[in-house]
C-alpha positions as CSV (number, residue, x, y, z in Angstrom):
1,M,0.0,0.0,0.0
2,R,1.5,3.3,-1.1
3,L,0.3,5.7,1.5
4,A,2.1,9.0,2.2
5,L,1.2,10.7,5.5
6,W,1.4,14.5,5.2
7,A,-0.5,15.8,8.2
8,L,0.9,14.1,11.3
9,I,-0.9,13.0,14.4
10,A,-2.9,15.5,16.3
11,C,-3.5,15.2,20.1
12,A,-1.0,12.3,20.5
13,P,1.4,12.7,23.5
14,A,5.0,11.6,22.6
15,A,5.1,9.0,25.3
16,A,2.1,7.2,23.8
17,T,3.8,6.4,20.5
18,R,5.6,3.4,21.9
19,A,3.8,0.1,21.3
20,D,3.7,-2.9,23.6
21,E,5.3,-5.3,21.2
22,G,4.0,-8.8,21.0
23,F,1.4,-11.0,19.4
24,S,-0.6,-13.6,21.3
25,I,-2.7,-16.7,20.6
26,G,-4.2,-17.6,24.0
27,N,-5.3,-15.6,27.0
28,R,-7.7,-13.6,24.9
29,P,-9.7,-10.8,26.4
30,Q,-13.5,-11.1,26.1
31,A,-13.4,-8.5,23.3
32,V,-11.0,-10.6,21.3
33,R,-12.8,-13.8,21.9
34,A,-16.0,-12.3,20.6
35,V,-14.5,-11.3,17.2
36,W,-12.0,-14.2,16.9
37,P,-14.2,-16.7,14.9
38,S,-15.2,-14.0,12.4
39,V,-11.6,-13.3,11.3
40,Y,-10.3,-15.3,8.4
41,A,-7.0,-15.3,6.4
42,F,-7.1,-14.2,2.8
43,V,-4.5,-16.4,1.2
44,C,-3.0,-15.9,-2.3
45,E,-1.0,-18.9,-3.2
46,G,1.3,-19.9,-6.0
47,R,4.0,-22.4,-6.6
48,G,6.4,-21.9,-3.7
49,S,4.9,-18.5,-2.8
50,V,2.1,-17.5,-0.4
51,Y,0.7,-14.0,0.3
52,V,-1.5,-13.6,3.4
53,A,-3.8,-10.8,4.6
54,A,-6.6,-10.7,7.1
55,A,-10.4,-10.5,6.4
56,F,-13.5,-10.4,8.6
57,L,-17.1,-11.3,8.1
58,V,-19.6,-8.4,7.9
59,Q,-22.7,-9.9,6.5
60,K,-24.4,-13.2,5.6
61,V,-27.3,-13.4,3.1
62,D,-29.3,-16.6,2.9
63,L,-30.2,-17.6,-0.7
64,D,-32.6,-20.5,-0.2
65,P,-35.8,-20.5,1.8
66,P,-36.1,-22.2,5.2
67,G,-36.4,-26.0,5.1
68,T,-34.0,-26.5,2.1
69,G,-31.8,-28.5,4.4
70,R,-28.1,-29.1,4.1
71,R,-28.0,-27.9,0.5
72,A,-29.1,-24.4,1.6
73,R,-26.6,-21.7,0.3
74,A,-25.6,-18.3,1.5
75,D,-23.4,-15.4,0.4
76,F,-20.8,-14.4,3.0
77,F,-19.4,-10.9,2.7
78,F,-15.9,-10.1,4.1
79,V,-13.9,-6.9,4.4
80,T,-10.2,-7.3,3.6
81,A,-7.2,-5.2,2.4
82,G,-7.6,-3.7,-1.0
83,H,-4.0,-4.3,-1.9
84,A,-4.4,-8.0,-1.0
85,I,-6.9,-8.3,-3.8
86,E,-5.0,-6.2,-6.3
87,D,-1.6,-7.7,-5.6
88,C,-2.8,-11.3,-5.8
89,K,-1.3,-12.6,-9.1
90,F,-1.1,-16.3,-8.1
91,P,-3.6,-18.8,-9.4
92,R,-5.1,-19.8,-6.1
93,K,-6.9,-17.6,-3.6
94,F,-9.1,-18.6,-0.7
95,L,-10.3,-17.8,2.8
96,A,-9.4,-19.9,5.8
97,A,-10.3,-19.7,9.5
98,N,-6.6,-20.2,10.2
99,I,-3.3,-21.2,8.6
100,N,-0.3,-23.3,9.4
101,Q,-2.2,-25.5,11.7
102,P,-0.2,-28.5,13.3
103,Q,-0.6,-31.8,11.3
104,F,-1.4,-33.7,14.5
105,E,-3.2,-33.1,17.8
106,R,-1.2,-32.7,21.1
107,D,-1.0,-36.5,21.4
108,G,1.1,-36.7,18.3
109,I,-1.0,-39.4,16.9
110,T,-4.4,-38.1,16.0
111,V,-4.5,-36.2,12.7
112,A,-5.7,-32.6,13.3
113,R,-8.7,-31.3,11.5
114,Q,-7.6,-28.6,9.0
115,P,-9.7,-25.5,8.5
116,R,-11.9,-25.6,5.4
117,K,-10.8,-23.4,2.4
118,L,-13.5,-21.1,1.1
119,K,-12.8,-20.8,-2.6
120,G,-14.5,-18.9,-5.5
121,L,-13.9,-15.5,-4.1
122,E,-15.6,-12.6,-5.9
123,L,-14.7,-8.9,-5.6
124,V,-17.7,-6.8,-4.7
125,R,-16.2,-3.4,-4.1
126,L,-12.7,-1.9,-4.0
127,D,-12.5,1.3,-2.0
128,D,-11.2,4.4,-3.9
129,A,-10.2,6.3,-0.7
130,Y,-9.0,3.7,1.7
131,D,-7.1,0.5,1.0
132,L,-10.0,-1.8,1.6
133,A,-12.2,-4.2,-0.3
134,V,-15.4,-6.2,0.1
135,I,-15.3,-9.8,-1.2
136,K,-18.0,-12.5,-1.4
137,V,-17.9,-16.2,-1.2
138,R,-21.0,-18.4,-1.8
139,T,-21.1,-21.7,0.2
140,G,-23.3,-23.7,2.5
141,A,-25.6,-21.7,4.7
142,N,-24.8,-24.0,7.7
143,L,-21.1,-23.2,7.6
144,E,-19.7,-22.8,11.1
145,I,-18.4,-19.3,11.2
146,G,-18.4,-16.4,13.5
147,K,-21.1,-13.7,13.7
148,P,-20.9,-10.8,11.3
149,V,-18.9,-7.9,12.9
150,D,-21.2,-5.0,13.7
151,V,-19.7,-2.0,12.1
152,G,-21.2,0.7,14.3
153,S,-20.2,4.3,15.1
154,A,-18.3,3.9,18.4
155,C,-14.8,4.4,17.0
156,E,-14.4,8.0,18.0
157,G,-14.7,7.0,21.7
158,S,-11.6,4.7,21.3
159,L,-9.1,7.6,21.2
160,G,-6.8,7.4,24.2
161,H,-8.0,3.9,25.1
162,E,-6.8,0.3,24.7
163,V,-7.7,-1.5,21.5
164,Y,-7.2,-5.0,20.1
165,A,-6.3,-6.2,16.6
166,V,-6.8,-9.7,15.2
167,G,-5.0,-10.9,12.1
168,F,-2.2,-13.1,10.7
169,P,1.1,-11.3,11.4
170,G,4.2,-12.4,9.5
171,V,6.1,-13.1,12.7
172,S,9.0,-14.7,10.9
173,M,9.9,-11.2,9.8
174,R,10.6,-10.1,13.4
175,R,13.8,-11.7,14.8
176,S,12.8,-10.9,18.4
177,L,9.7,-13.1,18.2
178,R,10.4,-16.7,19.2
179,D,7.4,-18.5,17.8
180,R,7.7,-18.0,14.0
181,R,4.7,-20.1,13.1
182,E,2.3,-17.7,11.3
183,V,-1.2,-18.3,12.6
184,K,-4.1,-16.2,13.8
185,R,-2.9,-13.9,16.6
186,W,-4.1,-10.8,18.5
187,S,-2.2,-7.8,19.7
188,K,-3.0,-4.7,21.8
189,G,-2.2,-1.0,22.0
190,R,-3.9,2.4,22.2
191,N,-5.5,4.7,19.7
192,V,-3.4,7.8,20.3
193,G,-4.7,10.3,17.8
194,I,-5.9,11.1,14.3
195,G,-3.8,11.7,11.2
196,T,-4.8,12.5,7.6
197,A,-3.2,10.7,4.7
198,D,-3.4,10.6,0.9
199,F,-4.2,7.4,-0.9
200,R,-4.7,7.5,-4.7
201,G,-5.3,11.2,-4.6
202,T,-8.0,11.2,-1.9
203,N,-7.3,12.6,1.5
204,S,-8.8,10.6,4.4
205,R,-8.6,10.4,8.2
206,Y,-6.9,7.5,10.0
207,F,-6.5,6.6,13.6
208,A,-2.9,6.4,14.7
209,S,-2.4,3.5,17.1
210,T,0.3,1.8,19.1
211,V,-1.2,-1.6,18.4
212,D,1.5,-3.9,17.0
213,S,1.1,-5.1,13.4
214,L,3.1,-6.8,10.7
215,P,2.4,-7.8,7.1
216,G,-0.6,-10.2,7.4
217,N,-2.5,-7.9,9.7
218,S,-3.7,-5.7,6.9
219,G,-7.4,-5.9,6.6
220,G,-7.9,-7.2,10.1
221,P,-10.5,-5.8,12.5
222,V,-9.7,-3.6,15.6
223,V,-12.1,-3.6,18.6
224,D,-12.1,-1.7,21.9
225,A,-12.2,-3.2,25.3
226,K,-16.0,-3.5,25.2
227,G,-15.8,-5.4,21.9
228,R,-17.1,-2.5,19.8
229,F,-15.7,-2.2,16.3
230,V,-13.1,0.5,15.9
231,G,-11.7,0.0,12.4
232,V,-9.4,-1.9,10.1
233,I,-5.7,-2.2,10.0
234,A,-4.5,-0.2,7.1
235,K,-0.7,0.2,7.4
236,G,2.0,-0.7,9.8
237,V,5.6,0.4,10.4
238,A,7.1,3.1,8.1
239,G,10.3,3.2,6.3
240,A,12.2,5.2,3.7
241,D,11.5,2.4,1.2
242,N,7.7,2.8,1.2
243,G,7.2,6.5,1.1
244,Y,5.2,6.4,4.3
245,R,6.0,9.0,7.0
246,Y,4.9,9.8,10.6
247,D,6.4,11.3,13.7
248,V,8.0,8.3,15.2
249,N,11.4,6.7,14.7
250,P,11.1,3.7,12.4
251,Q,14.6,2.6,13.4
252,D,13.6,2.1,17.0
253,P,12.0,-1.4,17.4
254,R,10.0,-0.2,20.4
255,D,8.5,2.7,18.4
256,W,6.1,1.0,16.2
257,Q,2.8,2.5,15.0
258,T,-0.2,1.3,13.0
259,F,-2.7,3.3,11.1
260,I,-6.4,2.2,11.2
261,V,-9.2,3.0,8.9
262,P,-11.9,4.3,11.3
263,C,-15.4,2.8,11.5
264,Y,-17.0,5.5,9.5
265,G,-14.7,4.8,6.5
266,V,-15.7,1.1,6.7
267,R,-19.4,2.1,6.9
268,R,-19.0,4.1,3.7
269,L,-17.4,1.1,2.0
270,L,-20.3,-1.2,3.0
271,S,-22.8,1.4,1.7
272,Q,-21.0,1.5,-1.6
273,A,-21.2,-2.3,-1.7
274,G,-24.9,-2.2,-1.1
275,L,-24.6,-3.9,2.3
276,R,-26.1,-1.1,4.5
């Protein structure tokens, strides 16, 4: 995502820019547990190459009348990162509840059940202001999946408070992280202010947050401590190589920052896609 920040964070104290580095699988707060089943990996896969982003369910539309039985179908709509869709040049793309699951259960004997791959993805809407997209997959209506995330209007109240992100961070890219198996994880931080940035010639507002992120978090949801939707991970750490700037030190491993598309930007996207 080529995103150049030109108006830096307002109302963000300098001490608040340092993130609590770390990604977790277990010990999930209630807010994370609530959204966890609704978060899927968007996987773009080719021969020897895999690209992963995050996606989350926003709406389910049943296509068959009640009583159809197991053959009943539904359309499941997900929000994900726009660049994940545009950059996917490999022949296979699918959604999965998790990735890189162990082959066996803890007993080392029982073969572990692997998450189902949801194929046949269809692009519904690509945002022209934020790096987001809505995609659709048609499958059985009885699919065990989390509840659609309620994209409300509570995001402004998250400023200055703790927030949680769920996604599929590329932990192998960070030497300081011991567990390099890339699976669904959560991280926490605070929304410290608002910045404006330009994407494809359109100026938009973003939340600046200390929540930790890595490639693979893009497109993942962010919620507050009460489980209310805050926004979507848009962009992580900056560097001279990607033309993305903000008022923290990208050379300091403690000084990470993530930019989040606020809830009202996501509501606009859903409206454009005919989902609101």
